C-alpha positions in Angstrom: -81.9 -25.3 -11.1 -85.4 -25.5 -10.3 -87.5 -22.0 -9.8 -90.8 -22.6 -7.9 -93.2 -19.8 -6.3 -93.8 -18.8 -2.7 -97.2 -17.9 -1.1 -96.0 -14.3 -2.3 -95.9 -15.3 -6.1 -92.1 -14.8 -5.8 -89.7 -17.3 -7.0 -86.8 -19.5 -5.5 -84.6 -22.1 -6.0 -86.1 -25.8 -5.5 -84.6 -27.1 -2.2 -84.7 -30.5 -3.5 -82.2 -29.6 -6.3 -78.7 -30.7 -6.0 -75.5 -28.3 -6.4 -73.7 -29.6 -9.4 -70.2 -28.2 -9.5 -68.9 -27.0 -12.7 -66.8 -28.5 -15.1 -63.7 -26.2 -14.6 -64.3 -26.4 -10.8 -63.9 -30.2 -11.1 -61.3 -29.8 -13.5 -59.1 -27.4 -10.8 -59.7 -30.0 -8.0 -58.6 -33.0 -9.9 -55.2 -30.9 -10.4 -54.9 -30.0 -6.9 -55.0 -33.6 -5.9 -52.9 -34.7 -8.7 -49.8 -31.8 -7.1 -50.6 -33.0 -4.0 -50.2 -36.6 -5.1 -46.9 -35.4 -6.8 -45.4 -33.4 -4.0 -45.9 -36.1 -1.5 -44.2 -38.7 -3.5 -41.2 -36.2 -4.1 -41.0 -35.2 -0.3 -40.8 -38.9 0.3 -38.6 -39.8 -2.4 -36.3 -37.1 -1.5 -36.2 -38.0 2.7 -35.2 -41.2 1.4 -32.5 -40.6 -0.4 -31.0 -38.2 2.0 -31.4 -41.5 5.0 -29.7 -43.3 2.6 -26.9 -40.9 1.8 -26.0 -40.6 5.7 -26.5 -43.6 6.9 -23.7 -45.2 3.8 -21.9 -41.9 5.3 -22.0 -42.8 8.6 -21.6 -46.7 8.5 -18.5 -46.3 5.9 -16.5 -43.7 8.4 -13.6 -45.7 9.5 -14.0 -45.4 13.3 -17.9 -46.7 12.9 -17.5 -50.7 14.3 -16.2 -48.9 17.5 -18.3 -45.7 18.0 -21.6 -48.2 17.4 -20.0 -50.6 20.2 -19.5 -47.5 22.5 -22.4 -45.2 21.7 -25.1 -47.7 20.5 -24.8 -51.1 22.4 -28.1 -53.2 22.6 -27.0 -54.5 26.4 -26.4 -51.3 27.8 -29.1 -50.0 26.3 -32.0 -52.3 27.8 -30.0 -52.1 31.3 -30.1 -48.5 31.5 -34.1 -47.7 29.8 -35.9 -48.5 32.9 -33.4 -47.0 35.2 -33.2 -43.4 33.0 -37.6 -43.8 32.6 -37.2 -43.8 37.1 -35.1 -40.9 36.8 -37.2 -38.9 34.6 -39.9 -39.1 37.0 -38.3 -36.7 39.0 -37.5 -34.8 35.9 -41.1 -34.7 35.3 -41.5 -33.4 39.2 -39.3 -30.6 38.6 -41.0 -29.9 35.4 -44.5 -29.1 37.2 -43.4 -27.7 40.4 -40.8 -25.3 38.8 -42.9 -24.3 35.6 -45.8 -23.2 37.6 -43.2 -21.2 40.3 -41.8 -19.7 37.2 -44.8 -18.4 35.7 -46.5 -16.5 39.0 -43.0 -15.0 39.7 -42.1 -14.2 36.3 -45.5 -12.7 36.2 -44.8 -10.6 39.5 -41.7 -9.4 38.1 -43.3 -8.0 34.7 -46.0 -6.1 36.9 -43.4 -4.6 38.9 -41.3 -3.3 35.7 -44.4 -2.1 34.3 -45.8 -0.2 37.5 -46.2 3.4 36.5 -45.9 6.4 39.2 -42.5 7.6 40.8 -42.9 6.0 43.9 -42.6 2.4 42.4 -39.2 3.2 41.1 -37.0 1.4 43.6 -39.6 -1.7 42.5 -38.9 -1.1 39.1 -35.0 -1.2 39.5 -35.0 -3.9 41.6 -36.7 -6.2 39.3 -34.9 -4.7 35.9 -31.9 -5.6 37.8 -33.4 -9.1 38.7 -34.1 -9.9 35.3 -30.4 -8.6 33.9 -28.4 -10.4 35.7 -30.3 -14.1 36.1 -30.8 -13.7 32.3 -26.5 -12.5 31.6 -25.6 -15.4 34.6 -25.0 -19.4 32.3 -27.6 -21.4 34.4 -25.1 -24.0 35.0 -23.1 -21.3 37.1 -26.4 -20.8 38.6 -26.9 -24.2 39.6 -23.6 -24.5 41.0 -23.7 -21.3 42.7 -27.0 -22.6 44.6 -26.5 -26.8 45.1 -23.2 -26.5 46.0 -22.6 -22.9 47.4 -25.7 -22.8 49.8 -24.7 -26.5 51.9 -21.3 -24.8 52.5 -23.2 -21.8 54.4 -24.8 -24.2 57.1 -27.2 -21.8 57.3 -29.5 -22.7 60.2 -33.3 -24.1 58.5 -31.7 -24.4 55.0 -32.4 -27.1 53.0 -29.2 -29.5 51.1 -31.3 -31.1 49.3 -29.9 -30.9 45.7 -33.6 -31.5 44.2 -35.3 -28.6 45.7 -31.6 -26.1 45.4 -31.4 -27.3 41.8 -35.4 -26.2 41.3 -34.8 -23.0 43.1 -31.9 -22.4 40.8 -34.0 -23.5 37.5 -37.0 -21.2 39.1 -34.4 -17.8 39.6 -33.1 -18.3 35.7 -36.2 -19.2 34.3 -38.5 -16.7 35.9 -36.0 -13.8 34.7 -37.1 -14.6 31.0 -40.8 -15.4 31.5 -40.9 -11.5 33.4 -39.9 -10.3 29.8 -42.2 -12.1 28.1 -44.7 -11.2 30.2 -43.7 -7.7 29.8 -43.7 -7.4 26.2 -47.0 -9.0 26.3 -48.6 -5.9 28.6 -46.6 -2.9 26.9 -48.3 -4.4 23.5 -51.4 -3.6 24.9 -52.4 -0.4 23.2 -53.0 2.4 26.1 -56.6 3.3 24.9 -57.4 -0.2 26.7 -56.5 0.9 29.9 -58.2 4.3 29.4 -61.6 2.4 27.8 -61.1 0.8 31.4 -60.8 3.8 33.7 -63.3 5.3 32.0 -65.8 3.1 33.0 -64.7 3.4 36.6 -62.2 0.7 36.9 -59.1 1.7 39.5 -55.5 1.0 37.5 -55.0 -2.0 39.4 -58.5 -3.6 38.2 -57.9 -2.6 34.7 -54.5 -4.3 34.9 -56.2 -7.4 36.3 -59.2 -8.0 34.4 -58.0 -5.7 30.8 -54.6 -5.5 30.3 -53.1 -8.4 31.5 -55.6 -11.1 30.1 -54.7 -9.7 26.9 -51.5 -9.7 27.4 -51.3 -13.7 28.1 -53.5 -14.8 25.7 -51.0 -12.7 22.9 -47.4 -14.5 25.1 -48.7 -18.1 25.3 -46.3 -19.3 22.3 -43.1 -18.3 23.9 -44.2 -19.2 27.0 -44.6 -22.6 25.9 -41.3 -22.3 24.3 -39.6 -21.3 27.9 -41.6 -24.6 29.2 -40.3 -26.9 26.2 -36.7 -25.3 27.1 -37.1 -25.9 31.2 -38.2 -29.6 30.9 -35.0 -30.2 28.9 -32.7 -28.1 31.7 -34.5 -30.0 34.8 -31.7 -32.4 34.0 -28.9 -30.1 34.6 -30.0 -30.5 38.9 -27.9 -33.9 38.2 -24.7 -31.8 39.0 -25.9 -31.9 42.4 -26.0 -35.8 42.9 -29.9 -35.6 42.4 -30.7 -39.1 40.8 -32.8 -37.9 37.6 -32.6 -39.6 34.3 -29.3 -37.7 33.6 -27.8 -38.9 37.0 -29.3 -42.6 36.4 -27.4 -42.6 33.2 -24.3 -41.3 34.5 -24.3 -43.9 37.1 -23.9 -46.9 34.0 -21.7 -44.9 32.5 -19.1 -44.1 35.3 -19.1 -48.0 35.6 -19.3 -50.1 32.8 -17.5 -47.0 30.7 -19.6 -47.5 27.5 -21.9 -44.2 26.3 -24.5 -46.0 25.1 -27.2 -44.8 28.4 -26.8 -41.2 27.6 -28.2 -41.8 24.3 -31.0 -43.5 26.0 -31.3 -40.4 28.0 -31.2 -38.3 25.2 -33.7 -40.0 23.6 -36.0 -39.5 26.1 -36.1 -36.3 26.6 -36.7 -36.2 22.8 -39.5 -37.9 23.0 -41.1 -36.2 25.4 -40.3 -32.7 24.1 -41.6 -33.6 20.9 -45.1 -33.1 22.0 -45.1 -30.3 23.8 -43.3 -28.5 20.9 -45.5 -29.9 18.2 -48.5 -28.8 21.2 -46.4 -25.1 20.8 -46.6 -25.1 17.0 -50.4 -25.7 17.2 -51.2 -23.3 19.6 -49.7 -20.6 17.6 -51.0 -21.3 14.0 -54.2 -21.5 16.0 -53.6 -17.9 17.1 -52.7 -16.6 14.0 -55.2 -17.9 12.4 -57.9 -16.2 15.1 -55.9 -13.1 14.5 -56.2 -13.1 11.0 -59.9 -13.6 11.1 -60.3 -11.1 13.8 -61.1 -13.1 16.8 -58.7 -12.4 18.9 -56.5 -8.8 19.6 
């Protein structure tokens, strides 16, 4: 490395000199590349062997020809695919509308459960009873009660649309789960944060809104995304009330043909929709973990 003198006479590295890694560093980097390529090759080979073994086990089963005709029929798959996609639009709308409603209602319930003071005791009890009840009640039973039971009451001004009733049942159940996620985030904030906000002149409501809730929501983003992924899959359950979504569209073809390939098509469509959301959740989780490790977020 060449040294030059500045105006004060002190020596400093010549900026024109390029960095030259040492022999040891070059050897270490070469070893890492070789090890990475070897690990990739082993993973690819093991995956290929596993896939071949599973394929041979399945196709050599005695009932495979009949199973292939019943569940993997190309003719019925081509017939079902456009109708399943048409019904999927209803599932996506339910996901969007119910997702927003679940987040809002879940946040309100979580805040109600964390309110302080004896005057809010009845509100805390009601919020706790709500979460306990709907978290314990199976979703399929909740859907049957709302979708099939509400129209039987013949109430004036109450809708009997299975889509709206199914969305209501989904919102009731998932808001209970999301409320607990929000509550866990609120209670994870150290009391010193609220005390510092109060010392700056903020009221309890302002401290909750501007200090506690932003940190709580940021911490709970990964589990909230997981709940939305589950909600996306469970929108298919509204078909029990007769709503023609992706699952119901497949069910209509199955009832007419007695071939179950449309169910496979509907399942693969839901999987294709869920995988990007799952990978996005994993990316958000890893990003927040890195930020937390570097002290970038609380």
